N, C-alpha and C positions, 0 to 999 in steps of 0.2 A: 822611617818605618815603611815597609812595603804595603802596596795596595792589597785589597782582599782578593783571595782566589779560592772561593768556597762554593759549596753546592748551594744553589738557590732554593727557594721555597715555593714550588709551583702550586701548592695548595692555597697559598695566600695571594700570589701575584703571577701565576702562570699565564701563558699567552692567551688562553681562552678567557681567563678572568679579566685580563687587561682589555682585550678587545670588547668584552661585554660591557665593562664600565665606560670605555671610550664611546661605544655606540649609544649607550644610554644618555651620556652627557650631550653629545652633539645631536643625536636623534631627537631628544626631547625638545631642543630648541627649534628644530625644523618642523616637528609635528605640531608645535604650538601655533604655527602659522598655517599649516596645511589642514590639519584636522584637530582643532582644539578639544573636541569631545574625547579624544584618545589620550590626552595628557594626564588625567587623573590615574589611569591604569599604569602609565609609564612611571609616574611619580611613586605610586605604591610599590611597583617592582623595584625601583631604585632604592627605596627605603629599606626593603627587605635585603637587598644586596649589601647595603651599607651596614645594617645591623648585624647580619650574619658574619660578614668579614671582620667587623670591629670586635664582635664577641670572640671570634677566633684569635684575633690579635691580643686582646686582653688576657685570654687564657694562656696563650703561649708565652706572653710576657711574664705572667705570674709563675709559670713553670720554668722560666729562664731557658727556653728551648729555641729561641731565635736570637739572631745577632742584631745589633743596632741598625745595620743596613736593611735587613728584612723588615724590621719594625717601621723604619722610615719610609720605605717604598709602599708598604701597606697603609701607612698613615696618609700618604698622598692620595692613594686610591679612595679612601673613605672620606677624606676631608675636602676633596675638590669642589663638591657642590656647595660648600660653605665658603670657600675662598672667593667665590663670585660676589659675596657681600662686601669684601674689603674695598673694591673700587667705589661701591655705592656709599659706604660710610665715609670714605675720604672725600668724595664729591659733595656729600651733604655738609661736611665740615667746611669745605672751601666755599660752598655757596651759602653758608650760614643758614642752612635748613630752609632756604627759600623754596616754597612749593612749586614755583614756576620753573625752577631748574631741576626739580626732582625727577630722575629718570624712571621712577616707578609710578608716575602720575597717570600714565596711559596704560590702564590695565589690559592684559591680554587673556590670561586664564587665571582667574582668582582661585585661591586655595581655601579649603574648608577650615573651620576652626580646629577640628580634630587633627588634621594634617599639620597645621601650623604648630600645634602643641608638640606633636611628634618631632617635627623639625627642630624646635627649640630644645627639647630634651636631648636629642641626638647631638646637636651643636654643643651643648654644655658638656656632654660626656666626652666628645672628641677634643674640645678645648682643654678639658682637665687632663686628659691623657697626654696631649701635646706638651702641656706645661710639665707634667711628670717626666715625660720622655727626655726632653731637652734639659730639664733641671737635674735629673739623676739617672734616668734610664740609659742614656748613652754610655755612662760609666759603669752601670751595674749589670747590664745585659752581657752575655758572653761575647767577647770580641771575635770578629771574623778572623779566619786563618790567612796568613800570607802565602805566597807562592812556594816557599820552602818549609811550610809547616809552622812557622812562628806566628806571632801576633800581627795581624794586618790592620791597616787603617781604613776606615770607611769614609766614603765621600758622598755628599749630597749636592743639590742643585741650588745655586743662587745666581743664576744667569752666567755662571761659570762653575768650575769644579771647586767645591768647598769642603774641607774636613768637617765631619759631623760634630766634632768636639771643639771647633774653632769658636772663640768667644763671641765674635760678631755674628756668626751664623746662628749660634744658640740664642743670642739676644733677640735677633730679628724674628725668629720663629716663635719665641715666647711672647713678644709684643703682638704678633699677628694673632696668636691664640687668645691673648687677653682682650684684644680689640674685638674679635669675634664674640667672645663671651659677654662683654659689656654691650656691644651692639645688639646681640641677640636678645639679651634681657630687656633692653629698652624698646626695641621694635624689630619686627620681622617682616619688612616690606618686600614681598617676593613676587609681585605681579610683573609680568614681562611687557616692556615696551621696546621699541626699535633700538634705542640707545642702550638699554639694558641687555638686549639680546646680543648686540655687538660686543659689549663689555664681557658678557658671559663667555662668548665664543673665544675671545682673546685669552681669558683666564684659563679655560679648559685646554686650549692649545698649549699654553705655557706649562700646565701641569702634565700633559701627555709627554711633552719634550723632556720635562724634568724626570719623569719616571723612566723613560727609555734611556736617557743619558746616564742616570744613576745606575741602572743595570749594567750598562756598558762600562762605565768608569770603575765599577767594583768587580769586574771580571766574573760575573755570576755565570754559572755553567749553562750549557744549552738546554738543560731541563726546563728552564722557565720560558723557553721558546718553543716547546713541544706542545702541539695542540691535539695529539692523537688519543689522549685519554678521556674517559667519560667525565672526569672531574673538570676538564676544560671545555668539553663539547656541550655538556648539559646547560650551563649558564649561557653559553653563546647561542645555542638554539632557542632557548627561552626568550632572550632579548630579541633575536632575529624574528621570532614569531610575533612578538608584540609590535615591532616596527613594521613588519609586513602587513599586519592587520590594520595598522594606522594608515598605511598607504592604500590598502584596499578600500577603507572607508572614504579616503579622499577621492579615489577614482569612482566609487559607487556610493555616493552620499545617502541614497535611499535604502541601502542594505548594510546594516551594521553587523 
């Protein structure tokens, strides 16, 4: 079966949206060390970005107006901040939950109880969608079109190119979702320490590579690489403004 050759969905993962998410992920890690007082604002902004994008994803999935490739890329964008918990859960299991080896024992910027609850609810919703998507959504959403107008085959990222409907790929993603769901219900240890920051950076980098390679592998049109529309520029400028404010606070600690 031929690879996808379809029009991308810039409203969900256009270049401006992708850069905004990437900047939030990596910028939040840097800001947590430079100006910790600015982190709550970035976390709130990131929450709104995730909720808005995820809500649009759920709506378009219910209307069956997106392909599995569109849904997969959008799911990566909205789930990346929760993938960072996977190494922590694995490490806790390997260390038998020994607090001495807990990477979250050196708190950096604690979260409020309200924000933790929002994180938990969002994590549950994303995990549930992931299980649905790989369980039945890949087969029920409209297939992408091939280069000659026929049915195309969508590909995802598993450190190499992997068909979205491949058994192993589906199983691994469902296991990740279940692990996040169970781990989130048990505990949401989100304080940043140095080891945790390094782990988060690695995870975010892998997700960024996964998104960009998925777009390339599925031959999505240049529309998702266009940044000239207001739909792409508005979120980008909002994120840039928050990050620039954080840098301003760092250079001028007496003037917030």
